[in-house]
A tleap script that builds the chain and sets N, CA, C and O, in Angstrom:
source leaprc.protein.ff14SB
mol = sequence {
  NMET VAL SER LYS VAL VAL LYS VAL ASN LEU
  VAL ALA ASP ALA GLU ALA ARG PRO VAL ALA
  VAL LEU VAL GLN LYS ALA SER GLN PHE GLU
  SER LYS VAL TYR ILE GLU SER GLY ASP LYS
  LYS ILE ASN ALA LYS SER ILE MET GLY MET
  MET SER LEU GLY LEU THR GLN ASP THR GLU
  VAL ILE VAL TYR ALA GLU GLY ASP ASP ALA
  GLN GLU ALA VAL ASP GLU LEU ALA ALA TYR
  LEU GLN ASN ALA CGLN
}
set mol.1.N position { -9.343 -0.664 -20.889 }
set mol.1.CA position { -9.326 0.078 -19.545 }
set mol.1.C position { -10.591 -0.344 -18.804 }
set mol.1.O position { -11.640 -0.523 -19.422 }
set mol.2.N position { -10.492 -0.519 -17.371 }
set mol.2.CA position { -11.678 -0.876 -16.379 }
set mol.2.C position { -12.036 0.094 -15.742 }
set mol.2.O position { -11.220 0.895 -15.287 }
set mol.3.N position { -13.385 0.218 -15.576 }
set mol.3.CA position { -13.796 1.518 -14.609 }
set mol.3.C position { -14.959 0.971 -13.916 }
set mol.3.O position { -15.610 0.041 -14.390 }
set mol.4.N position { -15.245 1.561 -12.746 }
set mol.4.CA position { -16.546 1.342 -11.902 }
set mol.4.C position { -16.928 2.691 -11.215 }
set mol.4.O position { -16.094 3.508 -10.824 }
set mol.5.N position { -18.214 2.825 -11.115 }
set mol.5.CA position { -18.663 4.137 -10.397 }
set mol.5.C position { -18.956 3.607 -8.787 }
set mol.5.O position { -19.411 2.509 -8.467 }
set mol.6.N position { -18.632 4.513 -8.051 }
set mol.6.CA position { -18.587 4.288 -6.636 }
set mol.6.C position { -18.991 5.360 -5.881 }
set mol.6.O position { -18.501 6.475 -6.058 }
set mol.7.N position { -19.976 5.101 -4.921 }
set mol.7.CA position { -20.136 6.184 -3.709 }
set mol.7.C position { -19.295 6.049 -2.773 }
set mol.7.O position { -19.128 5.000 -2.151 }
set mol.8.N position { -18.656 7.154 -2.576 }
set mol.8.CA position { -17.723 7.148 -1.481 }
set mol.8.C position { -18.489 7.247 -0.057 }
set mol.8.O position { -19.485 7.930 0.181 }
set mol.9.N position { -17.765 6.376 0.857 }
set mol.9.CA position { -18.374 6.255 2.114 }
set mol.9.C position { -17.315 6.628 3.210 }
set mol.9.O position { -16.708 5.755 3.830 }
set mol.10.N position { -17.119 8.016 3.425 }
set mol.10.CA position { -16.031 8.515 4.399 }
set mol.10.C position { -16.716 9.287 5.532 }
set mol.10.O position { -17.695 9.999 5.310 }
set mol.11.N position { -16.229 9.148 6.645 }
set mol.11.CA position { -16.817 9.842 7.728 }
set mol.11.C position { -16.835 11.547 7.496 }
set mol.11.O position { -15.860 12.070 6.956 }
set mol.12.N position { -17.835 12.256 7.874 }
set mol.12.CA position { -17.736 13.517 7.436 }
set mol.12.C position { -16.463 14.472 7.726 }
set mol.12.O position { -16.065 15.350 6.960 }
set mol.13.N position { -15.928 14.150 8.913 }
set mol.13.CA position { -14.852 14.929 9.334 }
set mol.13.C position { -13.410 14.219 8.958 }
set mol.13.O position { -12.358 14.540 9.510 }
set mol.14.N position { -13.515 13.210 7.939 }
set mol.14.CA position { -12.401 12.445 7.622 }
set mol.14.C position { -10.938 13.430 7.393 }
set mol.14.O position { -10.934 14.516 6.812 }
set mol.15.N position { -10.041 12.929 7.845 }
set mol.15.CA position { -8.846 13.698 7.754 }
set mol.15.C position { -7.846 12.999 6.628 }
set mol.15.O position { -8.350 12.146 5.898 }
set mol.16.N position { -6.621 13.293 6.488 }
set mol.16.CA position { -5.850 12.743 5.434 }
set mol.16.C position { -5.792 11.213 5.341 }
set mol.16.O position { -5.690 10.654 4.249 }
set mol.17.N position { -5.864 10.467 6.633 }
set mol.17.CA position { -5.603 9.138 6.550 }
set mol.17.C position { -6.378 8.232 5.662 }
set mol.17.O position { -5.821 7.257 5.157 }
set mol.18.N position { -7.387 8.446 5.486 }
set mol.18.CA position { -8.214 7.747 4.286 }
set mol.18.C position { -7.669 7.876 2.920 }
set mol.18.O position { -7.709 6.976 2.082 }
set mol.19.N position { -7.166 9.029 2.748 }
set mol.19.CA position { -6.758 9.206 1.272 }
set mol.19.C position { -5.367 8.616 1.214 }
set mol.19.O position { -4.998 7.904 0.280 }
set mol.20.N position { -4.544 8.966 2.339 }
set mol.20.CA position { -3.241 8.086 2.410 }
set mol.20.C position { -3.355 6.617 2.008 }
set mol.20.O position { -2.636 6.097 1.155 }
set mol.21.N position { -4.358 5.965 2.719 }
set mol.21.CA position { -4.494 4.682 2.557 }
set mol.21.C position { -4.746 4.251 1.255 }
set mol.21.O position { -4.183 3.286 0.740 }
set mol.22.N position { -5.729 5.074 0.622 }
set mol.22.CA position { -6.023 4.814 -0.869 }
set mol.22.C position { -5.011 4.988 -1.761 }
set mol.22.O position { -4.979 4.244 -2.741 }
set mol.23.N position { -3.992 6.014 -1.581 }
set mol.23.CA position { -2.703 6.015 -2.253 }
set mol.23.C position { -2.110 4.921 -2.187 }
set mol.23.O position { -1.920 4.342 -3.256 }
set mol.24.N position { -1.673 4.346 -1.047 }
set mol.24.CA position { -0.965 3.238 -0.694 }
set mol.24.C position { -1.450 1.942 -1.493 }
set mol.24.O position { -0.724 1.189 -2.141 }
set mol.25.N position { -2.737 1.848 -1.321 }
set mol.25.CA position { -3.426 0.723 -2.013 }
set mol.25.C position { -3.244 0.852 -3.487 }
set mol.25.O position { -2.864 -0.151 -4.092 }
set mol.26.N position { -3.476 2.012 -4.178 }
set mol.26.CA position { -3.271 2.129 -5.463 }
set mol.26.C position { -2.001 1.979 -5.986 }
set mol.26.O position { -1.861 1.488 -7.106 }
set mol.27.N position { -0.973 2.371 -5.265 }
set mol.27.CA position { 0.485 2.017 -5.548 }
set mol.27.C position { 1.048 0.641 -5.424 }
set mol.27.O position { 2.196 0.375 -5.780 }
set mol.28.N position { 0.188 -0.262 -4.893 }
set mol.28.CA position { 0.508 -1.697 -4.994 }
set mol.28.C position { 0.365 -2.312 -6.328 }
set mol.28.O position { 0.956 -3.345 -6.643 }
set mol.29.N position { -0.428 -1.662 -7.104 }
set mol.29.CA position { -0.706 -2.092 -8.484 }
set mol.29.C position { 0.028 -1.470 -9.582 }
set mol.29.O position { 0.193 -0.254 -9.678 }
set mol.30.N position { 0.567 -2.551 -10.608 }
set mol.30.CA position { 1.171 -2.020 -11.758 }
set mol.30.C position { 0.465 -1.179 -12.730 }
set mol.30.O position { 1.054 -0.421 -13.500 }
set mol.31.N position { -0.867 -1.334 -12.679 }
set mol.31.CA position { -1.761 -0.522 -13.660 }
set mol.31.C position { -1.676 0.881 -13.295 }
set mol.31.O position { -1.314 1.192 -12.161 }
set mol.32.N position { -1.999 1.805 -14.218 }
set mol.32.CA position { -2.272 3.108 -13.908 }
set mol.32.C position { -3.490 3.263 -13.331 }
set mol.32.O position { -4.405 2.617 -13.841 }
set mol.33.N position { -3.737 3.953 -12.398 }
set mol.33.CA position { -5.001 4.043 -11.685 }
set mol.33.C position { -5.485 5.507 -11.623 }
set mol.33.O position { -4.700 6.417 -11.354 }
set mol.34.N position { -6.733 5.708 -11.866 }
set mol.34.CA position { -7.173 7.130 -11.651 }
set mol.34.C position { -8.555 7.120 -10.876 }
set mol.34.O position { -9.309 6.149 -10.801 }
set mol.35.N position { -8.751 8.342 -10.324 }
set mol.35.CA position { -10.074 8.570 -9.749 }
set mol.35.C position { -10.792 9.837 -10.421 }
set mol.35.O position { -10.115 10.864 -10.481 }
set mol.36.N position { -11.792 9.859 -10.813 }
set mol.36.CA position { -12.485 11.026 -11.337 }
set mol.36.C position { -13.550 11.376 -10.420 }
set mol.36.O position { -14.290 10.539 -9.902 }
set mol.37.N position { -13.623 12.715 -10.213 }
set mol.37.CA position { -14.882 13.278 -9.432 }
set mol.37.C position { -15.040 14.493 -10.164 }
set mol.37.O position { -14.057 15.181 -10.442 }
set mol.38.N position { -16.260 14.829 -10.515 }
set mol.38.CA position { -16.665 16.171 -11.393 }
set mol.38.C position { -15.764 16.149 -12.494 }
set mol.38.O position { -15.642 15.158 -13.213 }
set mol.39.N position { -15.091 17.267 -12.661 }
set mol.39.CA position { -14.302 17.483 -13.781 }
set mol.39.C position { -12.782 17.071 -13.769 }
set mol.39.O position { -11.966 17.338 -14.652 }
set mol.40.N position { -12.537 16.332 -12.537 }
set mol.40.CA position { -11.180 16.228 -12.230 }
set mol.40.C position { -10.856 14.708 -12.479 }
set mol.40.O position { -11.626 13.861 -12.027 }
set mol.41.N position { -9.868 14.385 -13.103 }
set mol.41.CA position { -9.322 12.951 -13.141 }
set mol.41.C position { -7.932 12.795 -12.710 }
set mol.41.O position { -7.028 13.023 -13.515 }
set mol.42.N position { -7.676 12.417 -11.483 }
set mol.42.CA position { -6.647 12.218 -10.855 }
set mol.42.C position { -6.031 11.009 -10.745 }
set mol.42.O position { -6.683 9.974 -10.609 }
set mol.43.N position { -4.578 11.040 -10.802 }
set mol.43.CA position { -3.634 9.677 -10.597 }
set mol.43.C position { -3.942 9.274 -9.293 }
set mol.43.O position { -3.803 10.123 -8.413 }
set mol.44.N position { -4.328 8.168 -8.988 }
set mol.44.CA position { -4.627 7.688 -7.754 }
set mol.44.C position { -3.589 7.351 -6.765 }
set mol.44.O position { -3.783 7.011 -5.598 }
set mol.45.N position { -2.342 7.503 -7.439 }
set mol.45.CA position { -1.020 7.026 -6.596 }
set mol.45.C position { -0.308 8.420 -6.448 }
set mol.45.O position { 0.909 8.468 -6.265 }
set mol.46.N position { -1.124 9.621 -6.535 }
set mol.46.CA position { -0.636 10.569 -6.147 }
set mol.46.C position { -1.290 11.349 -4.856 }
set mol.46.O position { -2.443 11.774 -4.913 }
set mol.47.N position { -0.575 11.486 -3.837 }
set mol.47.CA position { -1.230 11.886 -2.437 }
set mol.47.C position { -1.816 13.388 -2.573 }
set mol.47.O position { -2.873 13.787 -2.086 }
set mol.48.N position { -0.925 14.105 -3.317 }
set mol.48.CA position { -1.288 15.786 -3.520 }
set mol.48.C position { -2.426 15.779 -4.298 }
set mol.48.O position { -3.307 16.604 -4.055 }
set mol.49.N position { -2.577 14.827 -5.371 }
set mol.49.CA position { -3.595 14.970 -6.400 }
set mol.49.C position { -4.961 14.406 -5.745 }
set mol.49.O position { -6.022 15.005 -5.922 }
set mol.50.N position { -4.896 13.468 -5.138 }
set mol.50.CA position { -5.810 12.708 -4.231 }
set mol.50.C position { -6.405 13.673 -3.144 }
set mol.50.O position { -7.607 13.688 -2.881 }
set mol.51.N position { -5.515 14.444 -2.556 }
set mol.51.CA position { -5.787 15.367 -1.523 }
set mol.51.C position { -7.014 16.454 -2.199 }
set mol.51.O position { -8.107 16.768 -1.727 }
set mol.52.N position { -6.377 16.855 -3.432 }
set mol.52.CA position { -7.312 17.932 -4.186 }
set mol.52.C position { -8.639 17.497 -4.578 }
set mol.52.O position { -9.415 18.345 -5.019 }
set mol.53.N position { -9.028 16.201 -4.467 }
set mol.53.CA position { -10.067 15.938 -5.016 }
set mol.53.C position { -11.342 16.182 -3.733 }
set mol.53.O position { -12.546 16.268 -3.976 }
set mol.54.N position { -10.822 16.246 -2.605 }
set mol.54.CA position { -11.855 16.742 -1.555 }
set mol.54.C position { -12.854 15.723 -1.310 }
set mol.54.O position { -13.973 16.064 -0.927 }
set mol.55.N position { -12.555 14.483 -1.496 }
set mol.55.CA position { -13.604 13.446 -1.178 }
set mol.55.C position { -14.538 13.522 -0.006 }
set mol.55.O position { -14.023 13.681 1.101 }
set mol.56.N position { -15.833 13.432 -0.099 }
set mol.56.CA position { -16.725 13.655 1.014 }
set mol.56.C position { -17.801 12.410 1.009 }
set mol.56.O position { -18.085 11.732 0.021 }
set mol.57.N position { -18.236 12.292 2.089 }
set mol.57.CA position { -19.442 11.162 2.051 }
set mol.57.C position { -20.544 11.415 1.039 }
set mol.57.O position { -21.097 12.486 0.787 }
set mol.58.N position { -20.751 10.224 0.512 }
set mol.58.CA position { -21.770 10.293 -0.483 }
set mol.58.C position { -21.340 10.829 -2.076 }
set mol.58.O position { -22.149 10.839 -3.003 }
set mol.59.N position { -20.132 11.201 -2.177 }
set mol.59.CA position { -19.588 11.714 -3.479 }
set mol.59.C position { -19.528 10.498 -4.341 }
set mol.59.O position { -19.129 9.398 -3.957 }
set mol.60.N position { -19.989 10.807 -5.624 }
set mol.60.CA position { -19.956 9.616 -6.479 }
set mol.60.C position { -18.635 10.012 -7.422 }
set mol.60.O position { -18.442 11.122 -7.918 }
set mol.61.N position { -17.775 8.848 -7.550 }
set mol.61.CA position { -16.574 8.962 -8.155 }
set mol.61.C position { -16.514 7.924 -9.301 }
set mol.61.O position { -17.402 7.073 -9.360 }
set mol.62.N position { -15.646 7.944 -10.099 }
set mol.62.CA position { -15.251 6.685 -10.989 }
set mol.62.C position { -13.810 6.332 -10.871 }
set mol.62.O position { -12.916 7.175 -10.936 }
set mol.63.N position { -13.597 4.943 -10.681 }
set mol.63.CA position { -12.356 4.567 -10.454 }
set mol.63.C position { -12.016 3.852 -11.861 }
set mol.63.O position { -12.689 2.986 -12.421 }
set mol.64.N position { -10.823 4.422 -12.284 }
set mol.64.CA position { -10.419 3.693 -13.711 }
set mol.64.C position { -8.997 3.087 -13.416 }
set mol.64.O position { -8.212 3.630 -12.639 }
set mol.65.N position { -8.738 1.987 -14.055 }
set mol.65.CA position { -7.310 1.320 -14.117 }
set mol.65.C position { -7.150 0.992 -15.638 }
set mol.65.O position { -8.091 0.887 -16.425 }
set mol.66.N position { -5.850 0.849 -15.932 }
set mol.66.CA position { -5.566 0.497 -17.300 }
set mol.66.C position { -4.062 -0.286 -17.160 }
set mol.66.O position { -3.047 0.321 -16.820 }
set mol.67.N position { -4.091 -1.611 -17.451 }
set mol.67.CA position { -2.773 -2.524 -17.253 }
set mol.67.C position { -3.198 -3.749 -16.986 }
set mol.67.O position { -4.396 -4.017 -17.072 }
set mol.68.N position { -2.147 -4.792 -16.572 }
set mol.68.CA position { -2.387 -5.995 -16.311 }
set mol.68.C position { -3.044 -6.580 -15.052 }
set mol.68.O position { -3.550 -7.699 -14.978 }
set mol.69.N position { -2.966 -5.679 -14.087 }
set mol.69.CA position { -3.915 -5.891 -12.834 }
set mol.69.C position { -5.074 -4.911 -12.788 }
set mol.69.O position { -5.459 -4.614 -11.657 }
set mol.70.N position { -5.649 -4.399 -13.742 }
set mol.70.CA position { -6.512 -3.323 -13.695 }
set mol.70.C position { -7.770 -3.778 -13.022 }
set mol.70.O position { -8.239 -3.169 -12.061 }
set mol.71.N position { -8.270 -4.771 -13.494 }
set mol.71.CA position { -9.633 -5.337 -12.710 }
set mol.71.C position { -9.457 -5.510 -11.291 }
set mol.71.O position { -10.357 -5.126 -10.544 }
set mol.72.N position { -8.449 -6.022 -10.837 }
set mol.72.CA position { -8.024 -6.113 -9.505 }
set mol.72.C position { -7.833 -4.682 -8.568 }
set mol.72.O position { -8.113 -4.458 -7.390 }
set mol.73.N position { -7.359 -4.010 -9.402 }
set mol.73.CA position { -7.221 -2.543 -8.910 }
set mol.73.C position { -8.219 -1.761 -8.686 }
set mol.73.O position { -8.202 -1.005 -7.715 }
set mol.74.N position { -9.362 -1.814 -9.631 }
set mol.74.CA position { -10.639 -1.248 -9.531 }
set mol.74.C position { -11.434 -1.864 -8.624 }
set mol.74.O position { -12.242 -1.206 -7.969 }
set mol.75.N position { -11.296 -3.243 -8.472 }
set mol.75.CA position { -12.248 -4.038 -7.453 }
set mol.75.C position { -11.811 -3.497 -6.168 }
set mol.75.O position { -12.649 -2.883 -5.508 }
set mol.76.N position { -10.409 -3.657 -5.632 }
set mol.76.CA position { -9.960 -3.274 -4.446 }
set mol.76.C position { -10.164 -1.848 -4.069 }
set mol.76.O position { -10.579 -1.626 -2.931 }
set mol.77.N position { -9.910 -0.781 -4.932 }
set mol.77.CA position { -10.034 0.510 -4.527 }
set mol.77.C position { -11.484 0.878 -4.294 }
set mol.77.O position { -11.871 1.515 -3.315 }
set mol.78.N position { -12.283 0.409 -5.307 }
set mol.78.CA position { -13.830 0.612 -5.223 }
set mol.78.C position { -14.285 0.050 -3.794 }
set mol.78.O position { -14.981 0.743 -3.051 }
set mol.79.N position { -13.890 -1.149 -3.465 }
set mol.79.CA position { -14.248 -1.898 -2.239 }
set mol.79.C position { -13.942 -0.850 -1.037 }
set mol.79.O position { -14.780 -0.468 -0.221 }
set mol.80.N position { -12.500 -0.438 -1.090 }
set mol.80.CA position { -11.989 0.499 0.077 }
set mol.80.C position { -12.899 1.837 0.109 }
set mol.80.O position { -13.404 2.264 1.148 }
set mol.81.N position { -13.041 2.426 -1.119 }
set mol.81.CA position { -14.015 3.657 -1.122 }
set mol.81.C position { -15.274 3.520 -0.429 }
set mol.81.O position { -15.574 4.351 0.429 }
set mol.82.N position { -16.057 2.539 -0.715 }
set mol.82.CA position { -17.238 2.192 -0.421 }
set mol.82.C position { -17.346 1.753 0.971 }
set mol.82.O position { -18.462 1.632 1.477 }
set mol.83.N position { -16.170 1.478 1.700 }
set mol.83.CA position { -16.187 1.144 3.081 }
set mol.83.C position { -15.015 1.897 3.976 }
set mol.83.O position { -14.588 1.445 5.038 }
set mol.84.N position { -14.670 2.855 3.491 }
set mol.84.CA position { -13.595 3.509 4.273 }
set mol.84.C position { -14.185 4.093 5.604 }
set mol.84.O position { -15.249 4.697 5.736 }
set mol.85.N position { -13.222 3.768 6.593 }
set mol.85.CA position { -13.650 4.482 7.905 }
set mol.85.C position { -12.553 5.438 8.550 }
set mol.85.O position { -12.799 6.048 9.591 }
savepdb mol mol.pdb
quit
């Protein structure tokens, strides 16, 4: 399993779009991909699950992936979370 700690960079009034893009990106990978925030560990391919995290500016999360393309998945999702607009 590959993981990376990331500080989320989302605009303060972010709507669902950045989360929807994150789910689309996660769904491109064969690996199982999770985002952990606080005591919640959510499947990054689940739009409802990801919406429940309530990601905001400067939230620290952990991106996890397990599978053949795990490193690529973690790297791409971490980069998106750090630069989401």
